C-alpha positions, -999 to +999 in steps of 0.1 A: -444+469-092-449+500-113-420+526-104-424+565-118-414+598-107-438+620-100-456+639-125-438+674-114-404+657-109-383+668-142-351+667-131-323+655-155-310+626-146-285+597-161-283+566-141-273+537-161-260+504-159-233+494-178-232+494-214-221+469-237-192+485-247-179+500-214-185+533-196-165+538-168-181+571-159-213+554-153-233+559-116-252+530-106-288+536-095-312+506-078-342+499-097-373+495-075-392+478-104-363+451-111-385+424-109-404+433-133-378+441-158-350+414-151-334+421-182-329+457-181-293+465-184-297+508-190-317+535-177-314+571-191-334+599-185-339+628-212-359+655-199-373+685-216-381+713-200-388+724-162-421+727-179-431+693-197-464+682-193-458+642-198-432+617-195-431+584-210-414+553-206-398+539-239-377+509-245-349+498-266-327+470-271-293+480-282-282+516-296-281+503-333-294+522-361-328+509-360-335+528-328-316+561-341-355+580-348-355+578-310-324+582-300-318+611-327-352+624-309-340+627-277-305+639-282-316+669-307-346+677-281-376+672-305-392+656-276-385+685-253-403+706-284-431+682-284-441+687-243-424+648-235-397+641-212-385+602-222-376+576-195-359+556-219-353+522-207-331+491-219-350+462-221-351+426-246-385+429-265-396+395-244-399+424-218-406+451-231-438+437-244-455+420-211-445+455-196-462+475-223-494+454-220-495+458-183-490+496-192-460+498-173-441+510-204-460+536-227-439+530-261-417+499-270-389+496-297-399+459-298-426+463-326-419+426-339-426+411-307-459+432-305-470+423-339-461+383-325-482+389-294-510+405-311-514+373-330-520+353-293-544+381-282-527+413-271-541+441-278-513+468-291-505+485-325-471+491-344-472+527-352-438+534-370-422+505-390-383+519-396-372+494-423-388+470-443-363+445-447-340+422-426-309+439-410-291+405-399-270+380-414-264+343-400-228+338-386-216+302-384-182+286-369-159+281-397-162+247-404-202+256-413-202+261-452-247+256-455-278+260-435-284+219-441-256+216-416-272+235-388-301+207-386-310+202-348-286+229-339-287+259-312-285+293-331-283+323-310-307+350-309-314+383-289-348+370-274-374+344-281-402+359-312-375+390-318-365+404-354-333+379-356-355+345-345-377+359-373-351+366-399-340+333-400-378+312-397-383+334-426-352+318-444-364+283-433-394+292-448-384+303-479-364+268-482-388+248-472-375+238-441-398+228-409-400+255-384-380+231-358-353+228-382-327+244-357-335+254-320-335+291-311-315+299-275-320+340-267-283+349-256-292+386-254-266+413-263-241+410-293-210+402-274-227+373-263-236+359-294-202+364-309-188+349-278-212+318-280-196+315-318-158+321-310-162+298-279-177+270-302-205+267-281-231+278-307-228+264-342-243+300-353-259+331-343-284+356-360-257+393-355-260+424-371-230+435-386-236+472-377-238+459-337-200+450-338-170+465-357-153+428-344-172+407-368-147+419-396-114+414-377-129+379-364-139+370-402-105+374-413-090+354-383-108+331-399-124+324-362-161+325-378-180+331-408-212+344-427-234+321-440-262+340-451-267+379-456-306+380-445-305+414-454-300+405-492-330+380-491-354+387-462-383+414-469-400+417-437-413+443-414-379+452-394-378+477-364-401+503-353-422+514-326-456+504-309-483+512-282-510+496-267-543+504-280-553+514-241-530+542-246-538+553-281-581+553-262-570+572-231-542+596-246-541+601-284-529+634-281-497+622-264-494+592-289-494+619-318-471+644-300-447+611-301-450+603-334-442+638-344-407+637-322-399+601-338-404+616-377-383+645-368-358+622-357-358+596-388-358+631-409-323+641-392-309+602-395-320+605-429-307+641-441-271+638-420-259+601-410-235+615-387-267+630-362-271+590-362-236+579-358-229+606-327-263+590-310-256+556-312-219+560-300-234+584-274-255+556-257-234+527-260-226+513-293-186+518-306-175+541-336-166+514-360-203+497-357-220+527-355-201+541-386-206+507-405-244+508-399-248+543-410-232+538-437-250+503-451-285+505-437-295+544-436-303+542-471-325+514-466-345+531-437-384+544-447-386+581-450-425+576-439-424+554-413-449+531-427-457+497-453-483+492-475-514+471-466-501+442-486-466+440-469-487+443-435-510+412-447-480+391-458-464+395-425-490+385-402-496+358-427-461+342-426-460+352-387-493+335-380-480+301-397-446+304-373-470+305-345-494+278-354-525+309-355-551+292-376-556+309-408-589+323-396-577+336-364-551+356-379-562+395-375-564+418-400-537+445-407-557+472-393-562+454-357-521+452-354-508+485-374-519+521-368-500+542-392-528+571-387-503+594-363-470+592-382-487+598-413-502+630-397-470+638-381-456+639-416-480+663-427-481+683-397-446+690-399-438+693-437-467+719-439-450+739-410-417+742-429-397+722-403-362+721-407-338+692-392-312+702-366-277+690-387 
């Protein structure tokens, strides 16, 4: 079932389920479309003005650095400037991508899962790419000292087919290990993946060090250790935003204005890391984790929001191999990546002499 407010209903609304870090002031609201979004954990309405022309539904997973171009664009009013009201839906990629395909979402913050879906025949487009390196590390129980010890073990990831899984699959490919060397198990939120390690239920989990300030303390206490820093070893198309071919065909102007807001968001993040920290903490990340990720990952964020065609092609080739797609069935980069809108947004905004709100 699809649910939406009426097109003319632009009242400001903040109704969220509990956030990962805790939010005692949150009010709860029913979700008529909850069966279609079983993994949705939060809903935030960031409305423009009473005269907003368009309302979009935009998904994200967790309020980490990857999503700051979106979150900052909302918090600074950049979507409002473009005449857009954003309904921000927290959902894992495995839930958001089918919703994007069906039209229950307009934009997704799980572009990696969208790429995998395209390789399986979906009609989606990656509009913006945030980074070209993995942001994750492989964390393990303290008695694990080598990747080879994980053979046949379960590894916790956020959701199947997302960037946490893909990052480790790149490592397996680099080391010429088979795809089934480990088993990937979706565990969702950071706290659940850390708990799976500290309780001994899992031998390993893929974690973004910027997701939790507890990581360093746990490492010092000897309860877990980092085995592989994939940020150093894995080059990939990481993070970003996607939409459907259907929306591009139906309303390219809306897609363009959305990418204008996103470009303003990433420009602000690059100019003012504090703006990113403020948005991450506002939307539920603890301050220590927000400061860690801003320090370590903002320098690597792509200011232009796109990667060269050769990187696109390599990503599709490796993804295809991982998914068992025949080489002649792997789509051309142009069928998966569409950076026209973010490139045009950059050109327009620079020509306008726009400056970030700091």
